[in-house]
RODO-2510 file (C-alpha; in nm, 4 decimals, decimal comma):
residues 197
     n   res          X          Y          Z
     1     m    -1,1501     1,7095    -8,0933
     2     r    -1,4334     1,8401    -7,8804
     3     p    -1,3557     1,6266    -7,5731
     4     t    -0,9961     1,7512    -7,5866
     5     a    -1,1098     2,1141    -7,5881
     6     t    -1,3437     2,0438    -7,2988
     7     f    -1,0727     1,8601    -7,1073
     8     l    -0,8316     2,1487    -7,1551
     9     t    -1,0880     2,3979    -7,0271
    10     f    -1,1497     2,2030    -6,7073
    11     a    -0,7793     2,1188    -6,6737
    12     t    -0,6883     2,4861    -6,7074
    13     l    -0,9086     2,5742    -6,4131
    14     a    -0,7587     2,2897    -6,2130
    15     s    -0,4046     2,4060    -6,2787
    16     v    -0,4959     2,7621    -6,1834
    17     a    -0,6466     2,6330    -5,8605
    18     l    -0,3331     2,4358    -5,7831
    19     l    -0,1081     2,7325    -5,8547
    20     g    -0,3312     2,9627    -5,6521
    21     g    -0,3137     2,7226    -5,3589
    22     c     0,0598     2,7637    -5,3004
    23     s     0,1393     2,9284    -4,9691
    24     d     0,3556     2,8905    -4,6632
    25     k     0,0903     2,6848    -4,4817
    26     k     0,1920     2,3388    -4,3732
    27     p     0,0438     2,0819    -4,6133
    28     d    -0,1198     1,8900    -4,3289
    29     t    -0,3067     2,1972    -4,2023
    30     p    -0,6356     2,2185    -4,3905
    31     a    -0,7730     2,5676    -4,4438
    32     p    -1,1376     2,6559    -4,4939
    33     s    -1,2092     2,6386    -4,8667
    34     s    -1,3537     2,9878    -4,8716
    35     a    -1,0715     3,1549    -4,6746
    36     g    -0,9638     3,4729    -4,8508
    37     l    -1,2339     3,4429    -5,1139
    38     p    -1,3469     3,5924    -5,3375
    39     s    -1,0027     3,6740    -5,4741
    40     a    -0,8450     3,8656    -5,7628
    41     g    -1,1350     4,1091    -5,7813
    42     a    -1,4013     3,8461    -5,8496
    43     p    -1,7522     3,9308    -5,7298
    44     a    -1,8793     3,7628    -5,4145
    45     v    -2,1487     3,4961    -5,4321
    46     t    -2,4147     3,6341    -5,1992
    47     d    -2,6406     3,3255    -5,1918
    48     p    -2,3982     3,0299    -5,2013
    49     i    -2,5309     2,6864    -5,2955
    50     t    -2,3910     2,4431    -5,0414
    51     n    -2,5750     2,1204    -5,1261
    52     t    -2,3801     2,0231    -5,4388
    53     s    -2,2635     1,6691    -5,3565
    54     a    -2,5245     1,4910    -5,5716
    55     v    -2,4301     1,6857    -5,8845
    56     e    -2,0590     1,6564    -5,8044
    57     s    -2,0896     1,2774    -5,8159
    58     d    -2,3576     1,2576    -6,0902
    59     p    -2,3167     1,5646    -6,3135
    60     c    -2,5934     1,4597    -6,5526
    61     s    -2,8436     1,4865    -6,2661
    62     a    -2,8097     1,8667    -6,2761
    63     i    -3,0480     1,8780    -6,5729
    64     p    -3,2753     1,5820    -6,6506
    65     t    -3,2809     1,4878    -7,0200
    66     p    -3,6425     1,6029    -7,0827
    67     e    -3,5574     1,9461    -6,9408
    68     m    -3,2402     1,9663    -7,1481
    69     e    -3,4403     1,8783    -7,4592
    70     t    -3,6728     2,1752    -7,4038
    71     i    -3,3633     2,3973    -7,3875
    72     a    -3,1403     2,2635    -7,6647
    73     g    -3,3146     1,9952    -7,8718
    74     k    -3,3402     1,6184    -7,8931
    75     v    -3,0711     1,4388    -7,6910
    76     k    -2,9159     1,1312    -7,8484
    77     r    -2,7238     1,0248    -7,5371
    78     t    -2,5530     1,1511    -7,2235
    79     r    -2,2307     1,0472    -7,0604
    80     a    -2,0561     1,1430    -6,7385
    81     e    -1,6855     1,2115    -6,7764
    82     d    -1,4120     1,2245    -6,5146
    83     m    -1,2161     1,5422    -6,5832
    84     t    -0,9007     1,6566    -6,4098
    85     a    -1,0985     1,9228    -6,2244
    86     g    -1,4179     1,7288    -6,1523
    87     k    -1,6934     1,5285    -6,3146
    88     a    -1,8832     1,6762    -6,6082
    89     c    -2,1816     1,5650    -6,8132
    90     t    -2,1782     1,5653    -7,1910
    91     w    -2,5114     1,5795    -7,3682
    92     v    -2,4840     1,4656    -7,7309
    93     f    -2,7666     1,5930    -7,9512
    94     e    -2,9303     1,4528    -8,2622
    95     v    -2,8386     1,7733    -8,4454
    96     s    -2,4859     1,6455    -8,4964
    97     p    -2,2129     1,7177    -8,3943
    98     t    -2,3720     1,9378    -8,1269
    99     t    -2,2665     1,8758    -7,7656
   100     i    -2,3028     2,0541    -7,4343
   101     n    -2,0552     1,9760    -7,1579
   102     a    -2,1302     2,1039    -6,8081
   103     g    -2,0324     2,0379    -6,4492
   104     l    -1,9060     2,1686    -6,1186
   105     v    -1,5329     2,2382    -6,1340
   106     t    -1,4480     2,0904    -5,7950
   107     g    -1,0737     2,0973    -5,8605
   108     n    -1,0813     2,4778    -5,8609
   109     k    -1,1047     2,5966    -5,4998
   110     d    -1,0740     2,9652    -5,5928
   111     g    -1,4048     2,9870    -5,7810
   112     l    -1,4368     3,2748    -6,0248
   113     g    -1,1262     3,4252    -5,8633
   114     a    -0,9178     3,1716    -6,0582
   115     l    -1,0448     3,3159    -6,3861
   116     y    -1,0028     3,6748    -6,2697
   117     a    -0,6437     3,5909    -6,1741
   118     q    -0,5814     3,4286    -6,5129
   119     h    -0,7244     3,7365    -6,6831
   120     a    -0,5029     3,9658    -6,4753
   121     s    -0,1961     3,7667    -6,5790
   122     g    -0,2949     3,7925    -6,9464
   123     s    -0,3278     3,4183    -6,9978
   124     l    -0,6880     3,4162    -7,1256
   125     t    -0,7750     3,4999    -7,4855
   126     t    -1,1343     3,5901    -7,3906
   127     f    -1,2604     3,7240    -7,0590
   128     k    -1,5991     3,8921    -7,0344
   129     p    -1,8035     3,9285    -6,7148
   130     v    -2,1692     3,8903    -6,8131
   131     d    -2,5048     3,9439    -6,6478
   132     p    -2,5604     3,7244    -6,3422
   133     v    -2,7350     3,3920    -6,4010
   134     n    -3,0239     3,3590    -6,1544
   135     g    -2,8385     3,6121    -5,9381
   136     y    -2,5041     3,4263    -5,9572
   137     p    -2,1985     3,6039    -6,1041
   138     a    -2,0804     3,4760    -6,4406
   139     v    -1,7954     3,5082    -6,6884
   140     v    -1,7529     3,4041    -7,0520
   141     y    -1,3915     3,3048    -7,1061
   142     a    -1,1548     3,1085    -7,3269
   143     n    -0,7916     3,0169    -7,3542
   144     g    -0,7985     2,9617    -7,7281
   145     g    -1,0673     2,7661    -7,9090
   146     e    -1,3019     3,0576    -7,9741
   147     g    -1,5192     3,0210    -8,2810
   148     k    -1,8716     3,0220    -8,4122
   149     g    -2,1051     2,7984    -8,2168
   150     n    -1,8637     2,7810    -7,9196
   151     c    -1,8842     2,9365    -7,5744
   152     t    -1,7467     2,8692    -7,2270
   153     l    -1,9523     3,0105    -6,9414
   154     a    -1,8481     2,9892    -6,5754
   155     v    -2,1017     3,0711    -6,3047
   156     g    -1,9945     3,1164    -5,9448
   157     v    -2,2278     2,9073    -5,7288
   158     r    -2,0063     2,9650    -5,4232
   159     d    -1,6959     3,1761    -5,3746
   160     d    -1,4952     2,8520    -5,4036
   161     l    -1,6948     2,6729    -5,6777
   162     v    -1,8027     2,7359    -6,0356
   163     y    -2,0432     2,5595    -6,2685
   164     n    -1,9033     2,5475    -6,6221
   165     v    -2,1176     2,5186    -6,9357
   166     i    -1,9518     2,4571    -7,2735
   167     p    -2,1769     2,4305    -7,5805
   168     r    -2,0171     2,3234    -7,9088
   169     l    -2,2888     2,3733    -8,1682
   170     s    -2,3108     2,2577    -8,5280
   171     s    -2,3991     2,5190    -8,7896
   172     d    -2,7553     2,3885    -8,8252
   173     h    -2,8365     2,4157    -8,4530
   174     p    -3,0907     2,6960    -8,3845
   175     s    -2,8571     2,8563    -8,1269
   176     y    -2,5468     2,8423    -8,3468
   177     s    -2,5286     3,2218    -8,3667
   178     d    -2,5763     3,2627    -7,9908
   179     p    -2,4003     2,9782    -7,8085
   180     c    -2,3506     3,1893    -7,4960
   181     g    -2,7242     3,2550    -7,4817
   182     l    -2,7788     2,8793    -7,4864
   183     a    -2,5095     2,8308    -7,2205
   184     t    -2,6938     3,0809    -7,0002
   185     k    -3,0201     2,8860    -7,0372
   186     v    -2,8417     2,5628    -6,9427
   187     a    -2,6751     2,7263    -6,6414
   188     t    -3,0088     2,8771    -6,5341
   189     a    -3,1700     2,5315    -6,5319
   190     a    -2,8765     2,3736    -6,3470
   191     i    -2,8749     2,6441    -6,0773
   192     k    -3,2518     2,6158    -6,0307
   193     n    -3,2112     2,2401    -5,9803
   194     l    -2,9073     2,2797    -5,7532
   195     k    -3,0980     2,5232    -5,5328
   196     g    -3,3880     2,2815    -5,5112
   197     a    -3,1678     1,9836    -5,4211
***
C-alpha cells in the first residue's frame, strides 16, 4: 500500500510537469529548463543547487544510513526505486511499518510551480507553504492519502527541481504526531549534503 501511495505522489508531479510542458514550441527545439520559472506564483529559489547528478542516479546517497538513523531511528534496509518522475530512496525502519521515501523529482521540470499550479486548479486536497528548509522554499501537499503519521514535503532546490520527502510512520514511532517535522529534518540533511556535493 505504501509504495503505491509514494508512486502516485511522484507520478502526480510527473503528469503535472508533462501537462505544464505543452506549448507551441517545436518538439525538437529544446528550451532551457528554467525558462519562465518560477511559475504559478511559486517562490524563486535564490541559491539553486546545480550539482545534483549523483543523487539523481543514487538517491540513497543523499543521506547516509548512519545520518538517517540519528534523525529517524534504526534502519532495517534501504532500496532505490525507479519512479515515473525520477529515482527515490526508501528507508525501511525497524520500528515497523515505518518508511521514509525521498528523492529528486526529475520528471517535474516546473519545480514548485507544478504544485502551485495544481493548487490553483483545485486538484490538491492539501497545500500549505511552510517555512523554508535551509533557506529553500517548501510546501506540504497531498492529493488524498492524508492521515496520522503521513506527510509529503516538497522543497524547491532549483526553480525547475524539487526534493520530495514522504514519511509514513507507524503509531509507535516517536515522530508519529509530527511527521512533517521529521520530513523537514530529512530534507535539511539532504540539502546540506547536496550543497556539499
